[in-house]
N, C-alpha and C positions, 0 to 999 in steps of 0.2 A: 610505487607508492599506492596507486589506485587499486592494484591487485591485493595489496596488504589490507587496505581499508575494506575491500569486499570480503576477504576471508574473515576479518575481525567482525564485520557485521553479520556474516553467515553464522559465526560462532555465537554471537549474541542472540540471534534469532533462534538457534538451536537450543540454547540454554533456556530461553523464555518459553519455547514450545514444551520442553520437558517439564519445566516448573509449573506451567499452567495445567498440563495434563495431570501431574502428580497432586496439585492442590485440589483437583476435582476427584481424585482417586479413580481416574479413568485409565483403562488399559489402552494399549495401541489398537486393539480390536475395536474398542468403543469409539475411538477417534476415527478409525478407518470406516466404520459403519455410518458415522455422522457426516463424513466429508467425501466419501468415495475415493479417497486416496489410499493406496495399498498399504498394508501394515509394514511391508519391507521398505517402502519409500519413506514412510513416517519415521521408521527407525533410523534410516540414513539421514533424514533431515535433522533429527534430534542429536545426531553425532556430528553434524556439519560435514558429512561426507559428500553431500550434494548441495548445490545452491537451489533454493526454492524458486519456483516461477511465480509470477503474479497470480495466476489462476489458483495455484496451490495455496498461496497465502490468503487469498480471498476466501476460500473454503474454510481454512483454519480460523480466520478471524470471525467468520459467521458462526462457527461452532462454539467459539469461546466468547462471543459477544463483545469483541473489542475492535478498535480501528487498526488498520494496518500499521500506522505509526506507533501505536502503543504496543503492538506485537514486536515491531522491529527494534524498538528502543525501550529500555526500562524507564518508565516515567520517573523523572527526577523528583525526589521528595522536596528538596529545597532547590530552587532554580536560581541561576545567575541571570541578571537582567540583560547582559551583553553576551551575544553568541557569535563569535568570529566565523567568517566564511570557512576558514581552515578547520574549524571544529564541527562543521555541519556534516553529518554523515551522508554519504551518497551510496545508493544501492542501485544496481543494474540487474534487470531481469535477464537471465542467461538465454531465455528462449526468444524474447521479442526485441531486446535491446532497449526497452523502456527504462528511463533513468529517473530516479526519485531522490531529490535532495531535501533533507529535513532542515528548512531554514529556521524555523522556530519549533523545536521538538516538544512533545507532550510533557507536561509537568503536573504533578498531583494538585498543585494550588491554582493552576490556570485551566480555563475551560477550552480555549482554542489552540490550534496549531497551524503552522503555515508550511506548505510544501512548494517546491519548484519541480515540475514534471516535464519530461521531454519524451515524446512518443515519435519514433522514426516514421518515415513515409511508409505507406502501404501496410499499416499495422492496425489490428483490431484487438482490443482488450475488453473482455466481457466479465462482469461480476453478476453472478446468478441472483445474489441477494445481498443486502447491506449488512455490515457487521452489527449495526444497531438500527432499528426502525426509527425513522424521523431524524437521522443524523443530518445536520445542516451543513451545506457546502456553498462556498462562493468561489466560482472559477473565473479567473481573469486571464484572457488570452494575451500573451506577450508577443509571440511570433507564430507564423504558419496558419494552418487551418485545421479545424477539428469538427467532426460530427459527433455529437453526444446524444445518445438515446437514453431517456429515463422513462421507465414504464411505458415503452413503445411510443413516446413522443420524441421527435427528432429535432435537434437544434444545430444549425450550421454556424459555427463560430469562427471569427477571423480576428486579426490583431485589434486589441482595444476593447473587444466585446467582453461582457460579464454575464454569467449565468448563475442565478441563485436558486437553490433547490434543496428539498429535503428528500432523503432516500427512503423509499418505502418498498421498492422491488428491484428488479433487474436494471442494470445500467451498462452501457457499452460506449467505448471511446474508439473512434475510427479516424484514421488519417488516409488521405488519398495517395495514390502512387507517386505523385510529384511533390507532395508537401508533407512535412512532419508538423509537429505542434510543440510549442513550449508555452507553459502556462503556470500561474501561481494558483494554488488551491488553499483556501482558508477553510478549516474544518472546525465547527463549533459543536 
């Protein structure tokens, strides 16, 4: 079941990437030049032949100026107020094992979204730039420990801690060899 959900989400991401590129009348070369991702890899991503990594998705989001959640899911025009846990899409980065569950997905009529994220022990995930400058985040640690660097300022987070920030530059999420991290991320 989990593998089927991942393939379905990969296909949705592929469709969204192709649609975004075509809306802007960009070629694969244009996207490759903006992201540093090879043209052949971009082609394979748009066909859902490969699963994208967090790093690839971050670069693509920055190029298109959208959040990762909006790239991963087509924003619902009309939203349902109740979203069952069984309907919440889960995506796993094939490279790092990072798991991202969309608890409250993006919707055209709503400003925010809520994610549950799990980063395995001894993992670093770095975003070179935000998808949108000034994007507001509220990160609430549920379990484990996490070091979050935002524009070269480091924060050590543990269970129950909350970090509120606006993205303007590079960010990096790092777990220690003995501890992973599970947190909720509220994006506005």
